[in-house]
C-alpha positions, -999 to +999 in steps of 0.1 A: +779-082+283+801-114+274+788-137+249+803-169+251+792-207+236+801-242+257+794-275+247+779-287+279+742-298+280+715-286+302+721-313+330+759-300+332+749-267+329+754-245+360+748-208+364+719-184+377+691-181+345+684-207+329+663-194+293+653-225+271+632-221+240+601-251+233+585-256+201+548-264+207+540-299+207+569-313+220+568-295+256+570-330+268+606-340+254+623-308+260+617-303+295+623-339+307+654-330+326+636-307+346+632-328+368+659-332+389+651-297+402+612-299+402+584-328+410+573-338+374+534-337+388+540-305+403+559-287+366+528-308+350+505-290+376+520-255+368+523-260+329+487-261+330+478-237+348+497-211+328+485-232+295+517-232+283+524-255+251+549-233+233+530-218+214+557-180+200+551-158+227+542-179+254+563-179+286+565-194+322+590-195+348+604-212+380+620-200+409+644-217+432+663-214+466+700-225+469+701-241+432+714-236+404+701-223+387+677-200+404+657-194+379+644-214+342+622-194+320+607-215+291+597-195+263+575-209+232+592-211+200+561-218+175+552-253+155+584-261+147+581-263+108+578-226+113+604-218+132+630-191+122+656-167+132+630-142+140+615-167+161+648-171+190+652-135+186+619-127+204+625-157+221+659-142+234+644-106+240+617-125+260+643-144+278+668-120+289+640-095+300+635-125+325+669-124+335+664-086+349+674-082+384+703-116+382+737-109+381+762-141+371+759-161+340+728-163+318+725-197+298+702-200+263+693-230+247+675-235+216+672-265+191+704-248+176+703-279+151+673-260+132+692-237+122+729-236+106+744-233+143+765-197+136+737-177+121+715-187+151+741-177+176+747-150+161+706-139+162+707-146+196+745-131+209+729-100+189+697-100+206+712-105+237+734-075+238+709-048+222+681-056+239+694-048+273+701-014+261+698+021+283+710+060+269+712+074+306+742+101+292+718+124+301+697+117+332+715+128+364+704+100+387+702+069+360+679+039+364+705+007+373+687-023+358+709-056+367+716-083+339+737-109+341+775-103+329+781-132+313+763-152+283+765-184+278+748-201+249+742-242+256+753-268+232+769-255+209+806-265+198+837-245+189+825-237+146+803-212+157+833-194+178+836-166+150+803-154+144+804-146+184+834-133+179+823-111+154+793-101+176+810-070+198+818-053+163+783-051+152+764-045+186+786-019+192+781+001+160+745-003+165+756+017+201+770+041+183+745+046+157+713+047+192+733+070+208+742+095+177+706+095+173+694+099+208+721+129+213+698+165+212+709+189+189+722+212+210+750+184+216+753+164+185+760+193+157+777+190+124+806+196+136+808+168+166+793+139+144+825+151+124+843+145+155+830+109+159+841+102+123+875+116+132+876+091+165+868+062+143+896+067+124+920+071+149+912+039+167+912+015+137+932+036+118+910+047+085+912+070+059+891+106+073+886+135+051+860+160+063+852+190+040+848+225+055+820+248+040+843+267+013+856+231+006+823+227-003+817+261-021+849+247-042+833+214-057+801+234-061+779+223-037+752+244-040+722+221-030+737+211+000+747+246+016+716+263+004+700+237+033+730+251+059+727+289+052+697+288+076+725+277+107+747+296+124+767+259+126+793+251+105+783+223+080+806+194+069+809+170+047+823+136+063+841+111+039+855+076+060+872+055+037+879+017+048+904-004+025+914-038+028+943-058+034+956-073+001+934-068-034+900-047-034+877-067-061+851-040-050+844-008-040+812+003-025+798+038-014+771+047+020+756+076+019+738+086+048+715+120+052+729+141+080+706+164+095+713+171+125+685+192+133+655+196+111+634+228+116+611+220+081+631+261+070+606+286+064+583+257+062+585+250+092+572+218+110+538+227+130+511+202+144+515+165+143+548+169+129+569+163+157+599+192+154+611+182+185+619+150+175+635+160+144+676+153+160+666+119+151+667+134+114+707+122+110+695+086+112+710+072+078+742+095+088+742+072+120+734+042+103+764+045+083+788+057+109+777+029+135+784+007+103+821+024+096+829+016+132+821-023+127+834-024+091+868-008+100+864-033+137+855-067+115+882-062+089+865-075+054+891-089+030+881-073-009+864-048-003+868-010-001+840+014+015+835+049+015+810+062+043+794+098+032+777+121+051+767+158+040+764+173+079+738+202+083+709+216+102+678+232+088+673+264+107+655+300+100+672+327+095+683+359+074+702+342+048+682+310+055+665+291+021+635+303+007+607+286-008+610+295-047+642+295-047+672+280-078+697+262-064+723+245-085+740+211-075+773+195-080+764+176-112+750+210-127+715+202-125+693+232-110+663+230-086+634+249-075+631+243-042+592+245-036+592+233-001+622+241+023+612+212+048+620+189+017+654+195+024+674+158+027+668+151-010+692+182-015+717+173+006+715+139-006+721+152-041+755+166-037+769+139-012+751+114-045+774+129-071+808+134-051+795+093-046+793+086-081+828+105-089+842+074-066+835+053-095+821+027-076+804-005-078+774+000-062+760+028-040+736+026-011+720+057+008+698+056+037+678+084+050+649+092+074+631+107+043+599+110+040+567+106+061+551+091+032+574+063+036+561+060+073+519+059+056+530+030+035+553+006+058+545+014+097+571+016+113+587-020+115+597-020+074+621+004+054+613+011+025+640+004-004+642+019-039+663+005-066+664-002-107+692-031-100+670-063-089+705-080-078+717-050-054+681-054-048+679-091-037+712-091-017+698-060+003+670-078+012+687-107+023+714-091+041+684-073+060+662-106+061+693-123+083+695-094+106+653-096+113+655-054+096+620-054+078+623-040+044+606-039+012+610-032-021+590-001-034+582+007-071+601+035-092+576+046-110+589+061-137+563+083-149+560+096-116+589+114-126+563+140-144+550+157-111+588+169-106+584+193-134+593+229-128+584+255-148+621+275-142+648+253-133+655+213-150+635+200-111+616+210-082+622+193-048+590+173-041+562+166-065+523+157-058+512+146-023+500+113-038+531+086-043+555+112-024+580+086-011+585+076-051+586+110-066+618+112-038+637+087-045+627+096-083+644+133-069+675+117-059+680+094-090+689+128-113+716+127-093+734+092-098+756+081-126+726+060-145+757+031-153+766+027-115+738+002-097+717+023-068+698+020-040+676+039-018+663+028+018+639+055+036+641+051+072+621+073+088+596+051+104+623+024+112+650+044+125+628+056+165+603+035+180+586+047+208+581+011+226+594-020+231+601-035+203+619-070+204+658-063+203+648-022+204+644-008+236+622+027+235+643+056+216+664+052+186+670+017+168+701+020+151+682+003+119+706-002+088+735-009+109+739-049+107+718-046+070+750-026+055+774-047+080+757-079+063+757-069+035+792-061+028+805-089+050+785-110+025+796-098-002+838-101+007+827-139+013+817-146-020+848-135-032+867-153-003+850-188-013+858-178-052+893-180-040+890-212-022+881-232-050 
């Protein structure tokens, strides 16, 4: 699907399907141009019959014979004072779905001047790409859906062209993350996840290092390797590096939890734990690798980015980690394993230590870490833990700009009492109450306190069972756009300083 801009106004545009965003209380002036296609009295009657007033979520369509356009869709945007990027993102999804069955050109017109036009154009373009995503790789007779091949954003000037050019790179990263999360565990193994990273390095000429089990042993990654012991598949530690041309002003590390399948280990997942869905326990690594693809293609200035994934399976065999084992992470901390199903934090522990050794200016980790976060925030909002106010503001701004829900949660240090162990430095889980907070506090033990760090729990947001905005059922690719936006904003801040 190709997205472009055109400076044509509505009266001059020609195509197959036209989507128009209509503000509440402004219906009449917004659709006056339709008189050239349909009798105004007939139009007025249909709008009245449908009770269309431009309220958010309302839609009405008109179909014509032997005309251009063949179909016009009016989508309500709500009240002018409540208009937001989310409004036009949702309206775009509605409009694009209404174009199903039409090939050719889809035109979209919104009140662009109510926004920074480049931001609005990027928002709409991303929604056009992502709402039509369908993963048919594993179907012998895949369902074929026809959508327009070309989308034109109407009445925009050339200043928005750069934002449009960035769309493909960002959406390709999201789609890669969706493909990775959607792949079954017999296909996406730790080795295959490493191959995906190698493919990115070859295509975009960025550095890659893959550590095998023996190399991880030399780095004393006892926590990561303890999780991997129960699987017949070899663990892989993935390290991709994007370095910009010219001066490097910041170095950041992005870490993704990479459990390609999580059985729970000896604390086997049973009942409502949905063991069959545990292929998506590598949603954090998918977001990080998807972001790596986007960043490598976009080539932002000034920011060096390291992408880390400790990839393995959590399985059960005669060598598997026992409940009650005491293991040692690469920073020397000993951990009593009181629950083998709290394994992601063990793999992240060694990844965080490795990331700190790179001496970055900031670290962000993403992980499908706790069911407690899903209970607290549901399936549309990720949890954010950080003690750094500046980093919190940067991440929440990036998430808001991309429409990815996030909410800062408390880092209640007194809850660390629940992680005390009689026999080791720390145990890997605390009491049931506040489980997502104690998980973040566990991770904090493996981060250099001088480095700004944020943890994002995406257990609820990396997968959806329903059609939700730009996300069809299945993997959402959550986190890619927030990470890319964060990196882009950092880069832009240095560009602005250079231009002063």
